[in-house]
C-alpha positions in Angstrom: -3.0 -22.9 -3.3 -5.9 -22.9 -0.8 -3.6 -21.9 2.1 -2.3 -19.0 0.1 -5.9 -17.9 -0.6 -6.7 -18.1 3.1 -3.6 -16.1 4.1 -4.4 -13.5 1.5 -8.0 -13.2 2.6 -6.8 -12.8 6.2 -4.4 -10.2 5.2 -7.1 -8.3 3.3 -9.4 -8.5 6.3 -6.7 -7.1 8.5 -6.0 -4.2 6.2 -9.7 -3.4 5.9 -10.2 -3.8 9.6 -7.4 -1.5 10.5 -8.6 1.1 7.9 -12.1 0.9 9.4 -10.8 1.1 12.9 -8.7 4.1 12.2 -11.7 5.8 10.6 -14.1 4.8 13.3 -11.9 5.6 16.4 -9.8 8.4 15.1 -11.8 9.9 12.1 -8.7 9.5 9.9 -8.2 7.9 6.5 -5.6 5.0 6.4 -3.6 6.4 3.4 -0.1 5.1 4.1 1.7 7.6 2.0 -0.1 10.5 3.7 0.6 9.1 7.1 4.3 8.5 6.4 4.6 11.9 4.6 3.2 13.7 7.5 5.5 11.9 10.0 8.5 12.9 7.8 7.2 16.5 7.7 7.1 16.6 11.5 3.3 16.5 12.0 2.3 15.8 15.6 0.1 12.9 16.6 1.1 9.7 18.2 -1.5 7.8 16.2 0.7 8.1 13.0 3.7 6.5 14.7 1.5 3.9 16.3 -0.1 3.0 12.9 3.4 2.8 11.2 5.0 0.8 14.0 2.0 -1.5 14.1 2.6 -2.3 10.4 6.2 -3.1 11.0 5.4 -5.2 14.0 2.8 -7.2 12.1 5.4 -8.0 9.4 7.9 -9.0 12.1 5.3 -11.2 13.8 4.5 -12.9 10.5 8.2 -13.6 10.0 8.7 -14.8 13.6 5.8 -17.4 13.4 7.1 -18.5 10.0 4.1 -17.6 7.9 4.9 -18.7 4.4 5.9 -15.9 2.1 7.7 -16.2 -1.1 10.7 -13.9 -1.1 10.9 -11.4 -3.9 13.0 -12.4 -6.9 15.1 -9.3 -7.8 15.8 -9.9 -11.4 16.5 -6.3 -12.4 19.4 -4.0 -11.3 18.7 -2.5 -7.8 18.8 1.1 -9.1 15.7 0.3 -11.2 13.8 -0.7 -8.1 14.9 2.5 -6.3 13.9 4.6 -9.3 10.5 2.9 -9.3 10.1 3.6 -5.6 10.9 7.3 -6.2 8.4 7.5 -9.0 5.7 5.8 -6.9 6.4 8.4 -4.2 6.1 11.3 -6.6 2.9 9.7 -8.0 1.3 9.5 -4.5 2.0 13.2 -4.0 0.7 14.2 -7.5 -2.4 11.9 -7.1 -3.1 13.0 -3.5 -2.8 9.5 -2.1 -1.8 6.0 -2.6 -3.5 2.8 -3.4 -4.5 2.2 0.3 -5.9 5.7 0.6 -7.8 5.7 -2.7 -8.3 2.0 -3.4 -9.4 0.9 0.1 -10.7 4.0 2.0 -11.7 6.2 -0.9 -13.7 3.5 -2.8 -15.4 2.5 0.5 -16.5 6.1 0.8 -17.8 6.0 -2.9 -15.4 8.8 -3.9 -15.4 9.5 -7.6 -11.8 10.9 -7.3 -10.6 7.7 -5.7 -12.3 5.6 -8.3 -10.5 7.5 -11.0 -7.2 7.3 -9.2 -7.6 3.6 -8.6 -8.5 2.9 -12.2 -5.4 4.9 -13.3 -3.2 3.0 -10.8 -4.4 -0.4 -12.0 -4.3 0.5 -15.7 -0.8 2.0 -15.4 0.5 -1.0 -13.5 -1.0 -3.4 -16.2 0.5 -1.3 -19.0 3.9 -1.2 -17.3 3.9 -5.0 -16.8 2.9 -5.5 -20.4 5.6 -3.1 -21.7 8.4 -4.5 -19.5 7.7 -8.1 -20.2 6.6 -8.0 -23.8 8.0 -4.8 -25.5 11.2 -3.8 -23.7 12.8 -7.2 -23.5 
């Protein structure tokens, strides 16, 4: 239990550090959906690719050194996960950002819009979990 706490705290520190570093050295907000969306749209700037590749390399490194991670248990049909991913993607566009952009960077900048978005993210997630586990089943 304590080891998981330490690993989670280290992961949170790395996320916060990378978001702070991107803002400090590049003047950019570390909103992953925006970074990825701009790469897909063909925006120029090596920093976007560097940031995304760095995320993938960090995950590969964690797996290579055998950091403990519990594999996800897929209990629902795969199409349901795909549909959820598409809805999240739509939500990030409608909400002008994702949890990393609003929840980490926006709240750190004391943005009211980001506070509203983060409360909606968390509230919707909680309601969804309740409905799926207690109402739909």
